[in-house]
C-alpha positions in Angstrom: 7.9 32.5 -9.5 11.6 33.0 -10.3 12.7 32.8 -13.9 16.2 31.8 -15.1 17.4 33.9 -18.0 19.5 32.2 -20.7 21.1 34.1 -23.6 21.2 32.1 -26.8 23.3 32.9 -29.9 22.5 30.9 -33.0 24.3 30.8 -36.4 22.1 31.1 -39.4 23.0 28.0 -41.6 20.5 28.7 -44.5 18.4 31.7 -45.7 15.7 32.8 -43.2 12.3 34.1 -44.2 9.9 35.4 -41.6 6.6 36.4 -43.4 5.8 40.1 -43.3 3.9 41.6 -46.2 3.8 41.5 -50.0 5.0 44.3 -52.3 4.2 43.6 -56.0 5.7 40.1 -56.6 8.0 40.2 -53.6 7.1 38.6 -50.3 9.0 40.7 -47.7 10.7 39.3 -44.6 10.8 40.6 -41.1 14.3 41.4 -40.0 14.0 39.6 -36.7 12.5 36.4 -35.3 9.3 37.0 -33.2 8.9 35.0 -30.0 5.9 33.1 -31.4 8.1 31.7 -34.2 10.7 30.5 -31.7 8.0 28.9 -29.6 6.7 27.0 -32.7 10.2 25.8 -33.6 11.1 24.6 -30.1 7.6 22.9 -29.8 8.3 21.1 -33.1 11.9 20.0 -32.2 11.1 18.9 -28.6 8.0 16.9 -29.8 10.0 15.2 -32.6 12.8 14.2 -30.1 10.3 12.4 -27.8 10.1 15.0 -25.1 7.0 14.6 -22.9 5.3 16.6 -20.3 2.6 15.6 -17.6 -0.6 14.4 -19.1 0.9 14.3 -22.6 1.9 11.4 -24.8 4.8 11.4 -27.2 4.0 13.3 -30.3 1.3 15.5 -28.6 2.3 18.9 -30.2 -0.7 20.8 -28.6 0.0 19.9 -25.0 3.8 20.2 -25.3 3.2 23.7 -26.9 0.8 24.6 -24.2 3.3 23.5 -21.5 6.1 25.7 -23.1 3.7 28.7 -23.3 3.1 28.4 -19.5 6.6 27.7 -18.2 9.0 29.1 -20.8 9.1 32.6 -22.3 10.9 33.9 -25.3 12.3 37.3 -26.2 12.4 38.4 -29.8 15.7 37.4 -31.5 17.7 39.9 -33.5 20.7 39.8 -35.7 23.9 40.3 -33.7 27.1 41.8 -35.1 30.3 42.3 -33.0 28.8 43.2 -29.6 25.7 44.9 -30.8 22.1 43.8 -31.4 20.8 45.1 -34.7 17.3 45.7 -33.4 15.1 48.3 -35.2 14.9 51.8 -33.7 12.8 54.8 -34.9 14.8 58.0 -34.8 14.8 61.4 -36.4 16.7 60.1 -39.4 14.3 57.3 -40.0 14.4 53.6 -39.1 17.8 52.2 -38.0 18.9 48.7 -37.1 21.4 49.1 -34.3 24.2 51.3 -35.7 23.1 50.8 -39.3 20.7 52.8 -41.5 18.0 50.7 -43.2 19.9 50.9 -46.5 23.2 49.7 -44.9 21.3 46.9 -43.0 19.5 45.7 -46.1 22.7 45.7 -48.2 24.6 43.7 -45.6 22.0 41.1 -44.7 19.0 40.8 -47.1 18.7 39.0 -50.4 16.0 37.4 -52.4 15.1 34.2 -54.2 13.1 34.3 -57.4 11.0 31.4 -58.5 8.2 30.6 -60.9 5.9 27.6 -61.8 6.3 26.0 -65.2 3.7 25.0 -67.7 4.0 21.2 -68.1 3.8 21.1 -71.8 6.1 23.8 -73.3 8.1 24.1 -70.0 7.7 27.8 -70.0 6.8 30.0 -67.1 3.2 29.8 -65.9 1.4 33.1 -66.4 1.3 35.1 -63.1 3.4 32.6 -61.1 6.6 34.6 -60.9 7.4 35.6 -57.3 10.3 36.7 -55.2 10.9 35.7 -51.6 13.1 38.1 -49.6 15.3 36.5 -46.9 18.0 37.2 -44.3 21.1 35.8 -45.8 23.2 33.2 -43.9 26.4 35.2 -44.8 27.1 39.0 -45.1 26.3 40.1 -48.6 27.9 43.6 -48.6 31.5 44.5 -49.5 32.6 45.4 -45.9 32.6 41.8 -44.6 31.6 39.4 -47.4 31.1 35.9 -46.3 30.9 36.6 -42.5 28.4 34.2 -40.9 25.1 35.8 -39.8 24.4 35.5 -36.0 21.1 35.8 -34.2 20.7 36.4 -30.5 17.9 36.5 -27.9 16.8 35.3 -24.5 14.8 32.4 -23.2 13.3 32.5 -19.7 12.7 29.2 -17.8 10.2 29.0 -15.0 10.8 26.8 -12.0 8.9 23.9 -13.5 10.9 24.1 -16.7 14.3 24.4 -15.1 14.6 20.7 -14.2 13.5 19.7 -17.8 15.2 22.3 -20.0 18.4 23.4 -18.2 21.4 24.5 -20.2 22.8 21.1 -20.9 19.4 19.8 -22.1 18.7 22.8 -24.3 22.2 22.3 -25.9 21.5 18.7 -26.7 17.8 18.8 -27.8 17.6 22.2 -29.3 21.1 22.8 -30.9 19.4 22.9 -34.3 16.1 24.7 -35.0 14.1 25.3 -38.1 12.2 28.7 -38.0 10.0 30.6 -40.4 8.7 30.0 -43.9 10.0 28.3 -47.1 11.4 25.4 -45.0 10.7 22.9 -47.9 13.4 24.8 -49.7 15.8 24.4 -46.8 15.2 27.8 -45.3 15.4 28.7 -41.6 18.1 26.5 -40.1 19.7 27.8 -36.9 22.6 26.1 -35.2 23.5 26.9 -31.6 26.8 28.8 -31.2 26.7 30.0 -27.6 24.5 29.5 -24.5 25.0 31.1 -21.1 22.9 32.0 -18.1 22.8 35.7 -17.2 21.7 37.8 -14.4 22.0 41.2 -16.1 21.8 42.3 -19.8 24.8 43.1 -21.8 26.1 46.6 -22.0 24.5 47.2 -25.4 21.1 47.0 -23.6 21.8 49.3 -20.8 18.4 51.0 -21.1 16.7 47.6 -20.2 16.6 45.8 -16.9 15.6 42.1 -16.4 12.5 41.4 -14.4 12.9 37.8 -13.3 10.3 37.5 -10.5 6.6 37.2 -10.8 4.0 35.4 -12.8 5.7 36.2 -16.1 9.2 37.6 -16.8 9.8 40.9 -18.4 11.8 44.1 -18.6 12.0 47.5 -17.0 12.7 50.1 -19.6 13.8 53.7 -19.4 12.3 56.6 -21.5 13.7 56.9 -25.0 14.5 53.2 -25.4 13.0 51.1 -28.3 10.5 48.4 -27.6 12.0 45.1 -28.5 8.8 43.1 -29.2 5.3 43.7 -30.4 3.7 45.6 -27.5 0.0 45.9 -26.8 -1.0 49.5 -27.3 -3.2 50.1 -24.2 -2.3 53.4 -22.3 1.2 53.8 -23.6 3.0 56.9 -24.7 5.0 55.7 -27.6 6.3 57.1 -30.9 6.5 54.7 -33.8 4.2 52.5 -35.8 1.4 50.1 -35.0 0.1 47.0 -36.7 -2.6 44.4 -36.2 -1.0 41.2 -35.1 -2.7 38.0 -36.0 -1.1 34.5 -36.2 -2.2 31.1 -37.5 -2.7 28.1 -35.4 -3.5 24.5 -36.1 -6.5 22.8 -34.3 -6.3 19.4 -36.1 -3.8 17.5 -38.2 -5.9 18.1 -41.3 -6.4 21.8 -40.7 -2.9 23.1 -40.7 -2.9 26.9 -40.1 -6.6 27.3 -40.7 -7.4 28.9 -37.4 -6.4 32.5 -36.5 -5.2 33.8 -33.1 -7.1 36.6 -31.5 -6.0 39.9 -33.1 -4.2 42.5 -31.1 -3.3 46.1 -32.1 0.4 46.5 -31.2 3.3 48.9 -31.4 5.9 47.3 -33.6 9.4 46.5 -32.5 11.6 49.7 -32.7 8.9 52.1 -31.6 10.3 54.5 -29.0 9.0 54.6 -25.4 8.4 58.1 -24.1 8.1 57.2 -20.4 9.6 54.7 -18.1 7.6 51.5 -17.9 7.6 47.8 -16.9 6.5 45.1 -19.3 5.8 41.4 -19.0 6.1 38.9 -21.8 2.7 37.3 -22.3 2.2 33.7 -23.4 2.1 34.7 -27.1 5.5 36.5 -26.7 4.1 40.1 -26.9 4.8 42.7 -24.3 2.1 44.1 -22.0 2.6 47.0 -19.6 2.4 46.3 -15.9 1.2 48.9 -13.5 
């Protein structure tokens, strides 16, 4: 199968929270959008717009989501500044995001929202309810470029079956606005499409990576010393970095939202450094798996 590669750049129109882990009263955010979150947002938007696929009626989230998993693949999406992706990268000096240290990145792009529940009678804070939600800010928050709109960029791969249904024009019409991540009832996670273009090669800032657009699934060929740009299954890989168990939530019925868990996988986290040349495919959950 041949896969078309489309580069998407979205503007962040409201705070973005991608759940990570909790530290004290603060719920931390990931500093990127995993492929699975993009898949969920696109599934929701297409289904609500009346988009249908074979053997699926309008409003069938499960079948439309299954069709997307089979014929569309997503990269992870990272913040984009100038002509650089701010993807994580473990180096001798610690974790960096593109050309920024962790401190510089967090000062420029992260903020937090504090909230608490109230006791109905005295209208005072309910004991133990104070919590803080960290988020990626829609505008730069540092003193270097205050007020500059935050951009997020990544790739979507369209298989042959999806090309006729989700070409560039269709994507721009149906998926120009997406809602991603958590805290959406507070207006978080709105993305608005800024730029869309089909590409045959990656930009210069990703010179260590080569697109792999033929085969059962799309992927990348990567040189030694490059950072992994997605959660990557750990099997037989020579990598320096960190690992985490990756488990997601899924909905089996309309009354059981998020009750089921996906099969857990032990993965190298994005930013871990590859010590050998390797080729990876993007599996249906958006993680990378090494190909022999």
